[in-house]
C-alpha positions in Angstrom: 122.3 -36.3 -176.2 120.3 -39.1 -174.7 120.8 -42.9 -174.4 118.7 -45.0 -176.7 118.8 -48.8 -176.9 118.8 -49.8 -180.5 119.5 -52.6 -182.8 122.5 -51.3 -184.8 124.6 -52.5 -187.7 127.8 -50.8 -188.8 129.1 -50.2 -192.3 132.8 -49.9 -191.4 134.7 -47.7 -193.8 137.9 -45.8 -193.1 137.3 -42.1 -193.9 139.6 -39.2 -193.7 139.3 -35.6 -194.7 142.4 -36.0 -196.9 141.5 -39.3 -198.6 137.8 -40.0 -198.3 136.3 -43.3 -199.4 135.4 -43.3 -203.1 132.8 -45.2 -204.9 135.4 -47.2 -206.7 136.8 -48.6 -203.5 133.7 -50.8 -203.0 132.7 -51.1 -206.6 130.8 -54.2 -207.5 129.5 -54.7 -203.9 127.3 -51.6 -203.6 124.1 -53.1 -205.0 124.4 -56.2 -202.9 125.1 -54.2 -199.7 122.2 -51.8 -200.5 119.8 -54.7 -200.5 121.1 -55.9 -197.2 121.1 -52.5 -195.7 117.4 -51.9 -196.6 116.6 -55.4 -195.3 118.1 -54.5 -191.9 116.3 -51.2 -191.9 112.9 -52.9 -192.6 113.4 -54.9 -189.4 114.0 -51.7 -187.4 117.8 -52.0 -187.3 119.7 -48.7 -187.7 122.6 -48.9 -190.1 125.4 -46.4 -189.4 128.6 -45.5 -191.3 131.5 -46.0 -188.9 134.3 -43.5 -189.2 137.8 -43.9 -187.8 139.5 -47.0 -186.6 142.8 -48.2 -185.3 145.0 -46.6 -188.0 146.5 -43.1 -187.8 145.6 -41.5 -191.1 142.4 -39.7 -190.3 141.3 -36.6 -188.6 140.7 -32.9 -189.4 143.0 -29.9 -189.6 140.2 -27.4 -189.6 136.5 -26.9 -189.0 136.1 -26.4 -192.8 137.6 -29.8 -193.5 135.1 -31.4 -191.1 132.1 -29.6 -192.6 133.3 -30.5 -196.1 133.4 -34.2 -195.2 129.9 -33.9 -193.7 128.6 -32.7 -197.0 130.4 -35.6 -198.8 128.9 -38.1 -196.4 125.5 -36.7 -196.9 125.8 -36.8 -200.7 127.2 -40.4 -200.8 125.6 -42.2 -197.9 122.6 -40.3 -196.5 120.1 -38.3 -198.4 122.1 -36.6 -201.1 122.4 -37.2 -204.8 126.1 -37.7 -205.3 128.0 -40.7 -206.6 126.6 -43.2 -204.1 128.8 -46.3 -203.4 125.8 -48.0 -201.7 123.2 -47.1 -204.4 119.9 -45.9 -203.2 120.3 -47.1 -199.6 120.1 -44.2 -197.2 122.0 -44.9 -193.9 120.7 -43.8 -190.5 123.7 -41.8 -189.4 127.4 -42.1 -188.4 129.4 -43.7 -185.7 132.7 -42.2 -184.5 135.4 -44.8 -183.6 138.2 -42.4 -182.6 141.4 -44.2 -181.6 144.2 -42.0 -182.9 143.9 -39.2 -180.4 142.9 -36.6 -183.0 139.4 -35.7 -181.9 139.4 -32.0 -182.9 136.6 -30.6 -185.1 134.3 -33.7 -184.9 131.6 -31.5 -183.4 131.7 -29.5 -186.6 131.2 -32.7 -188.6 128.2 -33.7 -186.5 126.7 -30.3 -186.4 126.9 -29.8 -190.1 125.4 -33.2 -190.7 122.5 -32.4 -188.5 122.0 -29.1 -190.1 121.9 -30.6 -193.6 119.5 -33.4 -192.5 117.2 -30.9 -190.9 117.2 -28.6 -193.9 116.2 -31.6 -196.1 113.6 -33.0 -193.7 115.6 -36.2 -193.4 114.6 -39.1 -191.1 116.0 -39.1 -187.6 119.7 -38.9 -187.8 121.8 -40.9 -185.4 125.4 -39.8 -184.4 127.0 -42.3 -182.0 130.5 -42.9 -180.6 132.4 -46.1 -179.8 134.4 -45.7 -176.6 137.7 -47.4 -176.2 138.6 -49.9 -173.5 140.3 -47.2 -171.3 137.6 -45.5 -169.2 136.9 -42.6 -169.4 137.7 -42.1 -173.1 139.0 -38.5 -173.5 138.1 -38.5 -177.2 134.4 -38.3 -176.4 134.4 -34.7 -175.0 131.6 -33.5 -172.8 129.7 -36.8 -173.1 132.7 -38.7 -171.7 131.4 -41.6 -169.6 127.8 -40.5 -169.6 126.7 -43.3 -171.9 126.9 -45.7 -169.0 124.2 -43.9 -167.0 121.4 -45.3 -169.2 122.5 -48.9 -169.2 121.6 -51.6 -166.7 124.4 -53.2 -164.6 126.6 -54.9 -167.2 128.2 -58.3 -166.9 131.9 -58.4 -167.0 133.6 -60.8 -169.4 137.4 -61.4 -169.1 139.0 -61.2 -172.6 142.1 -63.4 -173.1 144.3 -64.6 -175.9 143.8 -68.2 -176.9 147.2 -68.6 -178.3 150.7 -67.1 -178.0 150.9 -67.0 -181.8 148.2 -64.3 -182.4 150.8 -61.6 -182.7 149.5 -59.8 -179.6 151.3 -59.4 -176.2 149.8 -60.5 -172.9 149.2 -64.2 -173.5 148.3 -66.1 -170.3 148.6 -69.9 -170.3 145.4 -71.8 -169.4 146.8 -73.2 -166.1 147.6 -69.7 -164.8 144.1 -68.5 -165.9 142.2 -71.3 -164.2 144.3 -71.6 -161.1 145.2 -67.9 -160.3 143.0 -65.5 -162.2 139.5 -67.0 -162.6 139.0 -67.7 -158.9 139.4 -64.0 -158.2 137.4 -62.7 -161.2 134.5 -65.1 -160.5 134.1 -63.5 -157.1 132.9 -60.3 -158.8 129.1 -60.1 -158.5 128.5 -59.3 -162.2 131.1 -61.8 -163.6 129.7 -63.1 -166.9 132.4 -65.4 -168.4 135.4 -65.4 -170.6 136.0 -64.2 -174.1 138.7 -65.8 -176.3 140.7 -64.4 -179.2 140.9 -66.4 -181.4 138.8 -69.3 -180.0 139.7 -71.8 -182.7 143.5 -71.3 -182.3 145.4 -74.6 -182.0 142.2 -76.5 -182.7 140.3 -74.9 -179.8 142.6 -76.5 -177.2 142.6 -73.4 -175.0 138.8 -73.3 -174.9 138.7 -77.0 -174.0 141.2 -76.5 -171.2 139.3 -73.8 -169.4 135.7 -74.7 -170.2 134.9 -76.5 -167.0 136.4 -73.7 -164.9 134.5 -70.8 -166.5 
């Protein structure tokens, strides 16, 4: 499994072996999305189906379940002839966003997808994984952490909440950030800046308060 720098767009759908996405769940939008997908692909952008997410209700209880979902993904989103939610658009592969700790049998999913694609002379099939913030991410198996080896030295951006009302814990007021935290962070050689969530909270007052210090 190598590292390849690509332009990638994600079609994010929550898929589980028990309750897979049906055509009816995105009815009425498929034709429009198909046009956009093919437009991206004509520009060299790979469009992947992203599986998983931050919820808990997904995963496999057996290798057979994983292989069964591989066939369904092939039929609906890749090169098959099933009931296709995205019309005739053929995606370039899948992305695994595994956040619930249930990483068993995903090699069976990927292996079966590759087997089907090869048997049908499909275009190059991409299977990617989205690591979580904790490093290394144990859900990624034998490739854990290796994705960094092919990347240039990254810049580090400090992510902070722009308001105490976002519903997330860990808010730091702008004064503490600019007086205590940023002076230390900015001494890092690959410091890149600050990311805010959500930047327009409270009329963008947080962004205005820290702008000259970033």
